[in-house]
Structures are given as C-alpha cells and as structure tokens.
C-alpha positions in Angstrom: -3.1 -1.4 15.4 -1.6 -3.8 12.9 -2.9 -4.0 9.3 -1.9 -5.2 6.0 -2.8 -4.1 2.5 -2.3 -5.4 -1.0 -3.1 -2.9 -3.8 -3.0 -3.6 -7.5 -3.5 -0.5 -9.5 -3.0 1.6 -12.6 -2.4 5.2 -11.4 -0.8 6.5 -8.2 -0.6 5.2 -4.6 0.5 7.4 -1.7 1.2 5.7 1.6 2.8 6.0 5.0 3.3 3.6 7.9 5.7 1.5 9.8 6.4 -2.1 8.7 7.5 -3.9 5.6 6.8 -2.5 2.2 7.0 -4.6 -1.1 6.6 -3.0 -4.5 6.5 -4.5 -8.1 5.8 -2.9 -11.4 6.4 0.8 -10.5 7.4 3.2 -13.2 8.4 5.8 -10.5 8.8 5.5 -6.6 9.7 8.3 -4.3 10.4 7.3 -0.6 11.0 9.5 2.3 12.0 7.6 5.5 13.9 4.5 6.5 14.2 0.9 5.4 16.6 -1.6 4.2 16.1 -2.1 0.4 16.4 -5.5 -1.2 15.6 -6.3 -4.8 14.5 -9.7 -6.0 14.8 -11.4 -9.5 11.0 -11.6 -9.6 10.7 -7.9 -9.9 9.7 -7.2 -6.3 11.6 -4.7 -4.1 11.3 -5.1 -0.4 11.9 -2.5 2.2 12.4 -4.1 5.6 11.9 -1.9 8.6 10.0 0.6 6.4 9.1 3.8 8.5 8.1 6.7 6.4 6.2 7.7 3.2 6.1 6.7 -0.4 4.5 7.8 -3.7 4.4 5.0 -6.2 3.1 5.4 -9.9 2.7 2.9 -12.7 0.4 1.1 -15.0 0.6 -2.4 -13.4 1.6 -1.7 -9.9 1.4 -4.1 -6.9 2.0 -2.8 -3.5 1.9 -4.7 -0.1 2.4 -2.8 3.2 2.2 -4.8 6.4 2.6 -2.9 9.7 1.1 -0.4 12.0 -0.3 3.1 11.5 -0.8 2.4 7.9 -2.4 5.3 5.7 -3.1 4.7 2.1 -4.4 6.9 -0.8 -4.8 5.6 -4.3 -5.9 7.5 -7.5 -6.7 5.6 -10.7 -8.3 2.2 -11.0 -7.5 -1.1 -9.2 -8.2 -3.3 -6.2 -7.3 -3.2 -2.6 -7.2 -6.1 -0.2 -7.3 -5.0 3.4 -6.9 -7.1 6.5 -6.5 -6.1 10.1 -8.5 -3.2 11.5 -9.0 0.3 10.1 -11.3 2.6 8.0 -11.5 3.3 4.4 -13.2 5.9 2.2 -14.0 5.6 -1.5 -14.5 8.8 -3.7 -14.8 11.0 -0.6 -17.9 9.3 0.7 -18.4 8.3 4.4 -15.6 6.4 6.0 -16.3 2.7 6.4 -14.8 0.4 9.1 -13.4 -3.1 8.4 -12.1 -5.3 11.0 -10.2 -8.7 11.2 -11.8 -10.2 8.2 -10.5 -9.7 4.6 -12.0 -6.6 2.8 -11.7 -6.4 -0.9 -12.4 -2.9 -2.4 -12.5 -2.2 -6.1 -11.9 1.5 -7.1 
C-alpha cells in the first residue's frame, strides 16, 4: 500500500518504510538501512531508495516519507499530513483509518 506523509514537529520522529525520505531541520538523525543520500542548498537531505528505519530529532524538523509499508511514530508537538491509505493513533487511543483523501492531524 503506497502512502506519503509530511510531518513538521518539535520533538522526535521514528519511522520505517520503503521509498523516498526527505528531511530538513534535524539536529540529530540516525538511519539504519539503505538509500542514496543527496544534500541540497535549501537544507533538505534526500534519501532515494530509502529502505530501513530512521530516528530524527530537532526543534523545527520537517520530514516527508513517500513509499510503501510506512510506519511513523512522533513524540512532541507538531502536525502530520497523511495521504494514501493507512491507520493512525493519537495518544494511544483507538486506531483510526484514513484513505485516499488528505488527512491533517495535530499532535
């Protein structure tokens, strides 16, 4: 199932999946897996062919992950924009589905 997510946060994001990962504003990033890294003058870092897991921390972090088998976990405060199909849970409450249409979640 193909999905894409844009997260803007102050805190920590843990993710895994297969696809393309873009990150900007991170203070620390730890990646386990594969992907060709490319840095842009705008401050964005792209990992093409990303396949694995990452932990990203910072105060003004932006993360985009487009691909398949995406799993995201965020701690702190921010906003997630989800599109594709999947499920999400906020504060450990009941899992909610979203499909096709854009879903914006503030946490």
